[in-house]
N, C-alpha and C positions, 0 to 999 in steps of 0.2 A: 234854943227855944224860940228865937225870933223868926227863924225860918218857917216854923210851923204855922205862923200867923199870916204868911204870905199867901194871897189868893192863888188858886190853881192856874189861872191865866198868866200870872206873873212869874211862874217857875221857868227856869231856863229851858231852852229847847232840848239841850243835850240830856237834862235830867228826865224830861218827859219821854224822850226816845228810849231811855234805858228801862222803861217800864215793860213788864211782860205783856205780850199781846193777849187779848181776850181769847179764851178757848173757843174753838170753832164747834159749832153744833154738828154732831154726827148725823149723816144722812141715814135714814132708816133703809135697811137692805130690802130689796124687792123680794117678794115670795118666790120660791123655786118655780112654781107653775108659770109665773110671768116670764121668767128667763127661758123656760122651755118653750113657751108660746112665741116669744120674740125671736129666738134662734131655732125655730122648728125645722127649717130646711137644712140647716147644718147638722142637727141631730139626726135628721132623716138620712142624710148621706153617711153618717157614722154608724147607723143601725146595721147595715149588712156586715161590716167588719166585726162589730160586736157579736152578732149572731154566729158568725163563722168561728170565732175563738170560743164562744160558749158551747157550741154544738160539737165541734171537732177537737177542741183542746182541753176544755175544763170538765165537761160532763164525762168523757171517757176516763178521766183520772180515777173515777170510782172503781173502775175495773182493775186498778193496781192492787186492790186488796187480795186478788187471787194469787199474787206472788207469795203470800203468807198462808196459803191454803192448798190442799190437794183438790184442785178444781175439777168437778165433774159437771159437764153441761146439763145433764138431766136433773142434778140437784140444785143448780143455780149458785149465785154468789153466797147467799145466806145459808144454804144447806150443806155446802162443801165443808170438809173437815179442816179445822185450823191447825197448822203445823209450825207456825212461827218462822224461824230463820232456816228451816231445813233446806230449802232450795238454794239459798245463798251459800250455805255450807257446801252443798254439792257443786256449786259453780266454782268456788274458790279452791276447793280441794280436788276437783275433778281433773282428769288428764288433758282436757281441752283448753283450760283457762290460760295456761302459759303460752300455748301456740296462738290462740286467738288474740291475746293481749300483745304478743310480739308482732304478729302480722299487722294488727290495727295501728299500733304505735309507730311501726316503721313506715307505713303509708302516711300517717299523720306527719311524721318528721320530714318525709320527702315533699309533702304538700307545703309545709311551712318554708322549707328551704328553696323550692323551685316555683311552686304555683302561686304562693302568696305575694312574692315580690314582683312577679311578672306583670300584672296590671299597672303597678307603680312605674316600672321602667318604661313600658309602652306609652303610658300617659305622658311621662316626661319627654319622651322622644317626639310624640305627636305635638306636644306643646311648643316644641322648637321649630316645627314646620311653619313657614311663613306664607306658603302658597295654599290658599284656602281650598282650591279644587282638589289638590293632592291630599290634603289633610282629611277632607270629608270623604273622599273615595276610599282611603285606607280605613277610616273609621267604619264605613259601611261594610267593607269586606270582612273585617275582623269581628263585626257584630253577628254576622249571619250564622256561624256555627252554634251560637247559644240557643237558637231556636230549633235546632235539630234534636230529636229524641236520642236517648242513649242506644236504642235499637239500631238506628241508622248509623251512629258513630261506630258501634261494634261491627256492623256489617261492612262499613268502609275499611275498618282495621283488618278484617279478614280478607277483604279483596286486595289490600295492599301488602300484607305480610304473611299470607298463607303460603305453605310450602308448595302447594300444587299450582296455584294460579296467581299468587301475589306479585303485583307489579314491582314493588320496591324490593321484595325478597329475591325475585329473579334478577333484578338489576344488581343487587349486592353480590349475589352468587356469581354473576358474570364478571364482577370486578376482582373478587378475592378467590374465586374458584373453590375447589374442594367439594365436600358434601353439603347438600342443601340444608339450611336451618329452618325449622318450623318455629317461627317467632311467637305465634299465638298459642302454641301448645307447651313450649318449654317453660319450666318454672323460673329459670334465670332471666327471662325476658318479660315476665308478667308485670313486675313493678315499673320498669321503664315504659312499657306500653300504656299503663294506667296513667302515669305522670304525663306522657305525651298527649293522651286524650284530654286530660284536664287542661293542659296548657292551650290546646287548640280550641277547645269548646268554651272555656270560661274566661280566658285572658281578655278578649275584646270587650265582653260585657262588663268586666270589672273595671275597665278604664273609665267608665262613665262617671263614677263617683269621684275619682281622682282628677279627671278633667274639669268637673264642676268645681272642685276645690281650687284648682289652678286658675280657673276663670275668676275666682273671687280675690285673687292677690292684687293689691293696689299697684297699678302701673307706675305710679309716681315713685315707688321704691326702686324700681329698675332704673328710672331716669336719674334719680339721685345717685344711685350706685355708678352709673356710667359717667356722670359728672365728676365723681370722685376718682375715676380711673379704674373701676372694677371691671374685669373681663367677664366673659360668659361663665367661666367656671366659678369665679367668686360670686357672681349673682346667683348661680344655681345653689351654691353651698350655704350662702348667708341669707338668701331671701326665699328661694323656691322651697327648699327642704323644710326650713322652719315654718313656712306658711301652711304646708300640707301635713305637718307632723301630727296635729290633733286628729285629722281624718285617718291617718295611718294607725294611730293608737286605737281609735274607736273600732276600726275594722279588725285590728289584731285581737281586741277583746272579744268581739263577736265571733271571730274565727276560732278562738280558743274553746268556746263552748261546744263546738262541733268536731273536736279532734277525734272522738271515737265514732263519729258518723262517717264511715268511709264511702257511703253511697251504695245502696243495695243494687240498684239496676245495673250500674256500670260493672260492679264486681261480679254479679251473678251472670251477666252475659259474657264476660271474659273468662269465666271459670271452666276448666276442662278437667278430665280425670287425671291428666298428667301434672297440672299445676295446682291441684286442690290444696296441697299442704301449705303453700304460700299464699293462696287466694282466700282461704277461710278467714273471715273477720266476724265481728259480733253481729253485724247486720245480716249476713247470710246465714250465720249459725242460728239466729232467732227464727228465721224463716224455716230452716231445715228441721229444727227440733220442735218448733211450735206448730207449724202448719202441716208438714208432711208426716210427723210422728205423733202429733196430738198432745205434746207435753206443754199445755198452755201455761201452767203455773211456773214451770221452770223457765220458759221463754220470757214470761213477764218479769221474772226476777232478773234476768239478764238485761232486759230493756230498762228496768228501774235502776239497775246499777249504772248503766250508761247515762241515764238522766241525772243521777246524783253526781257523778263525776263531772258532767258538763256544767252543772250549777257551781260546783266547787272551783272549777277552772275559771269560770267567768268572774266570780268574786275574787279569786286569787289574782288573776291578771289585772282586774280593775284596781285592786289594792296596790299591786306592783307599779302600775302606771302612775298612781298618785304619789307613791314614794319617789318616783323618778321625776316628779315635777310636772306631770301632765294632768289634765283635767279629769280624765277617766270617763266612764260611761254613766255613773251615778254616784 
């Protein structure tokens, strides 16, 4: 009771310091229009991207309703007859589904095994170059194919591997002899040529992301490793790979959503009457059945199926990445 009569100024400093601090007054949030006015130039730069996604990505999603209708252009979206899951049943029970799924998944598997790791390997090799002139020259050379259209890439492939005037085809024939092989027409060589085109065109451009990730690795980690006696392989295994692992995981998740997107232009330009059985994928099938034959509802159902599978793969791969201890995409 005696302590209650002690004046406030006479209380020990430790007791005063244990008192809870006075609550801070919350600042009143600014109105939204003030933030928009303050950062107007940033929002103005954001506007073209938002308009692009709104006009070309979100508004066309209304057209997905024709996947559940027998769409007739003269009747429009609202006037066409509603048929429910009829087109999806035709897709899954039709004779083309197994062939399309097999061709698409096989190309996706080849892409994962050969194309996806290629930029990582090239970026790691470029990172080991110490002569900047050589490094920049190699980077510039392997970037160039990315800017070529698939029409040019397909034309170059025909010029190199055609049975009549293909430079590489004639060179191989001169080495092994025998009957000439038409690489661009035979079904057995279709998938190797597709993978070779992807490697040549996309590998250099894909290294940009991984080189940026490698540039962000702290150099002091390598210095400490060298002091501890770690060689190049130990530095690569314990520093370089763990540092770029989050980037590799993010790119793997994004790639998983496009497994059923085999690339219409490339496949269509490389398809012939002799390799059509192995060349038909969902992308080319949608064009053939939807545009050339006018089955708009059926083609939309195929495209919607691809989109749903892509979303499921992204969420599934993201969940798997988190289960394995990685951050994931979201």
